PLY file of the C-alpha trace (Angstrom):
ply
format ascii 1.0
element vertex 270
property float x
property float y
property float z
element edge 269
property int vertex1
property int vertex2
end_header
4.67 -7.10 156.36
6.26 -10.56 156.37
8.62 -11.59 153.60
7.21 -14.40 151.41
8.93 -17.73 151.92
11.29 -18.44 149.00
10.60 -21.25 146.58
12.77 -24.35 146.65
14.97 -25.12 143.62
12.50 -27.75 142.36
9.54 -25.43 142.94
11.29 -22.70 140.97
11.21 -24.93 137.90
7.51 -23.99 137.75
8.63 -20.48 136.80
10.60 -21.87 133.86
7.48 -23.75 132.76
5.45 -20.53 133.13
7.92 -18.69 130.88
7.47 -21.33 128.19
3.68 -21.23 128.51
3.71 -17.43 128.35
5.85 -17.52 125.20
3.57 -20.08 123.56
0.50 -18.06 124.49
1.96 -15.02 122.72
2.32 -16.83 119.39
-0.02 -16.16 116.51
-0.93 -19.88 116.40
-0.69 -21.12 120.00
-1.55 -24.69 120.97
-3.08 -23.25 124.15
-3.50 -19.89 125.82
-2.51 -19.42 129.44
-3.46 -15.79 130.17
-1.81 -15.87 133.60
1.62 -17.35 132.85
3.27 -14.02 132.00
2.05 -12.51 135.28
3.87 -15.22 137.25
7.08 -14.48 135.37
6.77 -10.75 136.02
5.87 -11.22 139.69
8.98 -13.36 140.16
11.16 -10.60 138.70
12.16 -12.62 135.65
12.52 -11.40 132.11
9.88 -12.74 129.71
11.05 -15.05 126.95
11.17 -12.65 124.01
12.53 -15.25 121.61
13.05 -18.97 121.38
15.18 -20.99 123.84
18.94 -20.46 123.49
20.27 -24.04 123.35
19.36 -27.37 121.76
18.46 -28.87 125.14
16.41 -25.82 126.13
14.55 -25.95 122.80
13.80 -29.64 123.34
12.55 -28.99 126.88
10.36 -26.13 125.67
8.84 -28.27 122.92
8.17 -30.95 125.54
6.41 -28.47 127.86
4.26 -27.00 125.07
3.06 -30.33 123.69
2.67 -31.77 127.18
0.49 -28.84 128.25
-1.84 -29.21 125.28
-2.01 -33.00 125.63
-2.89 -32.89 129.31
-5.44 -30.11 128.71
-7.21 -32.38 126.24
-6.98 -35.57 128.30
-8.13 -33.99 131.57
-11.28 -32.69 129.90
-11.86 -36.02 128.16
-11.48 -38.07 131.35
-15.10 -37.61 132.38
-14.34 -37.36 136.11
-15.59 -34.54 138.29
-12.70 -34.91 140.76
-9.38 -33.65 139.38
-6.19 -33.85 141.44
-3.10 -31.93 140.34
-0.07 -33.36 142.11
2.72 -30.80 142.58
0.43 -28.33 140.82
3.04 -25.58 140.65
1.77 -22.64 138.60
-0.84 -24.72 136.77
-3.87 -22.53 135.98
-6.15 -25.16 134.46
-8.77 -24.54 137.15
-9.02 -21.01 135.71
-8.54 -21.45 131.99
-10.20 -24.73 130.96
-13.90 -25.11 130.22
-14.78 -27.60 132.95
-18.17 -29.34 133.15
-20.45 -28.05 135.89
-19.73 -29.60 139.26
-16.04 -30.30 138.66
-13.71 -29.93 141.64
-10.00 -29.33 141.13
-7.64 -30.12 144.02
-4.19 -28.54 143.75
-1.48 -30.03 145.96
1.92 -28.40 146.39
4.15 -26.75 148.94
2.63 -23.79 150.73
5.06 -21.14 149.32
4.17 -22.20 145.76
0.42 -22.04 146.33
0.75 -18.77 148.27
2.73 -17.15 145.42
0.22 -18.36 142.86
-2.67 -17.15 144.98
-1.20 -13.67 145.36
-0.69 -13.28 141.62
-4.09 -14.65 140.62
-5.93 -12.67 143.29
-4.15 -9.53 142.10
-5.44 -10.20 138.59
-8.97 -10.80 139.85
-8.89 -14.29 138.32
-11.95 -16.46 138.91
-11.74 -20.27 138.68
-14.04 -22.09 136.26
-14.32 -25.08 138.60
-14.50 -25.58 142.33
-10.86 -25.14 143.35
-9.18 -26.32 146.53
-5.53 -25.35 147.07
-4.07 -27.80 149.56
-0.57 -27.21 150.95
1.09 -30.61 151.12
4.40 -32.42 150.92
3.83 -35.37 148.60
6.68 -37.28 150.26
4.84 -37.03 153.58
2.42 -39.92 154.01
-0.21 -37.67 155.58
-1.30 -35.96 152.36
-3.96 -38.58 151.40
-5.74 -37.98 154.70
-5.59 -34.23 154.15
-6.98 -34.61 150.63
-9.90 -36.67 151.90
-10.47 -34.10 154.62
-10.73 -31.39 151.96
-13.66 -33.17 150.31
-12.04 -35.67 147.94
-14.07 -38.90 147.77
-11.92 -41.98 147.01
-15.06 -44.04 146.29
-15.78 -41.94 143.17
-13.85 -41.86 139.90
-11.15 -39.24 139.65
-8.43 -38.11 137.29
-4.91 -37.47 138.56
-2.20 -35.41 136.90
1.49 -35.79 137.78
2.87 -33.35 135.22
6.65 -33.23 135.07
6.84 -34.57 138.62
8.29 -38.06 138.86
11.60 -37.18 137.23
12.44 -35.11 140.34
11.87 -38.10 142.65
14.03 -41.07 143.51
12.62 -44.45 142.39
11.43 -45.40 145.87
9.78 -41.99 146.32
7.98 -42.26 142.99
6.78 -45.77 143.85
5.48 -44.65 147.25
3.62 -41.69 145.72
1.96 -43.80 143.02
1.04 -46.45 145.58
-0.76 -43.76 147.60
-2.54 -42.53 144.47
-3.68 -46.08 143.71
-5.13 -46.40 147.19
-7.30 -43.34 146.55
-8.41 -44.28 143.03
-11.75 -45.95 142.41
-11.99 -48.33 139.43
-12.11 -46.34 136.20
-10.03 -43.48 137.63
-7.30 -42.15 135.36
-3.71 -41.14 135.96
-1.78 -38.93 133.55
2.01 -38.77 133.73
5.20 -39.09 131.72
6.85 -42.35 130.76
10.14 -41.38 132.34
13.65 -41.38 130.96
17.17 -42.51 131.69
18.46 -39.30 133.29
22.05 -40.57 133.21
21.95 -40.04 129.44
20.84 -36.39 129.62
23.36 -34.18 127.79
24.88 -31.13 129.52
23.03 -27.85 129.01
25.30 -25.03 127.83
22.54 -22.52 128.64
22.84 -23.61 132.30
19.13 -23.80 133.02
20.05 -26.12 135.95
16.73 -27.94 135.57
18.30 -31.23 134.52
20.66 -31.11 137.51
17.61 -31.68 139.73
16.44 -34.80 137.92
16.55 -38.03 139.93
14.84 -40.31 137.41
11.63 -41.48 139.09
10.65 -44.90 137.75
12.46 -44.26 134.48
11.55 -45.80 131.11
9.69 -48.66 132.82
7.02 -46.46 134.41
4.20 -47.98 132.35
5.34 -51.51 133.20
5.36 -50.64 136.91
1.81 -49.28 136.66
0.60 -52.32 134.70
1.90 -54.47 137.55
0.19 -52.40 140.23
-3.46 -52.38 139.22
-3.50 -50.02 136.24
-3.96 -50.54 132.49
-1.74 -48.18 130.53
-1.56 -46.66 127.09
1.09 -44.30 125.76
1.25 -41.43 123.30
4.70 -40.41 122.08
5.84 -36.81 122.13
6.87 -37.24 118.49
3.32 -38.25 117.59
1.91 -35.18 119.34
4.35 -33.03 117.41
3.04 -34.50 114.16
-0.61 -34.08 115.17
-0.17 -30.44 116.13
2.21 -29.48 113.35
5.15 -28.95 115.71
7.98 -31.26 114.62
10.47 -31.90 117.39
14.07 -30.65 117.31
15.23 -34.24 117.92
12.41 -36.81 117.54
14.74 -39.69 118.47
15.16 -38.29 122.00
11.44 -37.87 122.65
9.61 -39.45 125.55
5.98 -40.50 125.82
2.93 -39.76 127.92
1.05 -42.40 129.88
-2.69 -42.55 130.47
-3.43 -45.23 133.05
-6.89 -46.51 133.99
-7.44 -48.07 137.40
-8.59 -51.68 137.15
-11.23 -53.18 139.47
-9.77 -55.09 142.39
-9.62 -58.83 141.79
0 1
1 2
2 3
3 4
4 5
5 6
6 7
7 8
8 9
9 10
10 11
11 12
12 13
13 14
14 15
15 16
16 17
17 18
18 19
19 20
20 21
21 22
22 23
23 24
24 25
25 26
26 27
27 28
28 29
29 30
30 31
31 32
32 33
33 34
34 35
35 36
36 37
37 38
38 39
39 40
40 41
41 42
42 43
43 44
44 45
45 46
46 47
47 48
48 49
49 50
50 51
51 52
52 53
53 54
54 55
55 56
56 57
57 58
58 59
59 60
60 61
61 62
62 63
63 64
64 65
65 66
66 67
67 68
68 69
69 70
70 71
71 72
72 73
73 74
74 75
75 76
76 77
77 78
78 79
79 80
80 81
81 82
82 83
83 84
84 85
85 86
86 87
87 88
88 89
89 90
90 91
91 92
92 93
93 94
94 95
95 96
96 97
97 98
98 99
99 100
100 101
101 102
102 103
103 104
104 105
105 106
106 107
107 108
108 109
109 110
110 111
111 112
112 113
113 114
114 115
115 116
116 117
117 118
118 119
119 120
120 121
121 122
122 123
123 124
124 125
125 126
126 127
127 128
128 129
129 130
130 131
131 132
132 133
133 134
134 135
135 136
136 137
137 138
138 139
139 140
140 141
141 142
142 143
143 144
144 145
145 146
146 147
147 148
148 149
149 150
150 151
151 152
152 153
153 154
154 155
155 156
156 157
157 158
158 159
159 160
160 161
161 162
162 163
163 164
164 165
165 166
166 167
167 168
168 169
169 170
170 171
171 172
172 173
173 174
174 175
175 176
176 177
177 178
178 179
179 180
180 181
181 182
182 183
183 184
184 185
185 186
186 187
187 188
188 189
189 190
190 191
191 192
192 193
193 194
194 195
195 196
196 197
197 198
198 199
199 200
200 201
201 202
202 203
203 204
204 205
205 206
206 207
207 208
208 209
209 210
210 211
211 212
212 213
213 214
214 215
215 216
216 217
217 218
218 219
219 220
220 221
221 222
222 223
223 224
224 225
225 226
226 227
227 228
228 229
229 230
230 231
231 232
232 233
233 234
234 235
235 236
236 237
237 238
238 239
239 240
240 241
241 242
242 243
243 244
244 245
245 246
246 247
247 248
248 249
249 250
250 251
251 252
252 253
253 254
254 255
255 256
256 257
257 258
258 259
259 260
260 261
261 262
262 263
263 264
264 265
265 266
266 267
267 268
268 269
């Protein structure tokens, strides 16, 4: 039997996200339930999160992940598109746990070791997707992925909704711009793009819990992500993390440090 290919450092951050989602799902009043998150943690040989995060930064990151997950759950279902593309899907299980309209297709793009690990765990659980699911091994920094997506059945002439959850911060500015330019080229008018506003990563405080996640951040397009999108054929709106905390009764550890979430709609070509 061959040994599974190890996950890269950035890909392993998906396991940290799975731990947070598993912990939230175990609460008496969860904002969402991911019934598969704990299985990923166990399969990776990690200890489940039996209590809250150990440091201020870790607590802030966990609050971000929890509110982000619920927000994107809601916005994906509200988008009204039957083509859903999850960029750097990681251990996202929305194809399995959300109540998708009939006929929805979910395309999951990520590195092959990530998708293979996820597939092994979900197959072992007998999990059945609630939408048509296509797992597509791809390097999003390789310009060939749009062709592969189209070859898998994605139709760029029809409206779609794209999710780049927690992705751009791990990319350099030029990489983030190239990725979003490719997304724009595949997005029919009325398509939606969900992503984070971005932050100034140079101002990130050190993490005494040594999660190492922030050491991988490269900044993406930073705090001007919405402005970049507005200038490249999208119309954007934002929802602050602090506002989501208020709506869901989850006040943030430090509201002043919160970011925001962007929902961009593709404009018709002029």
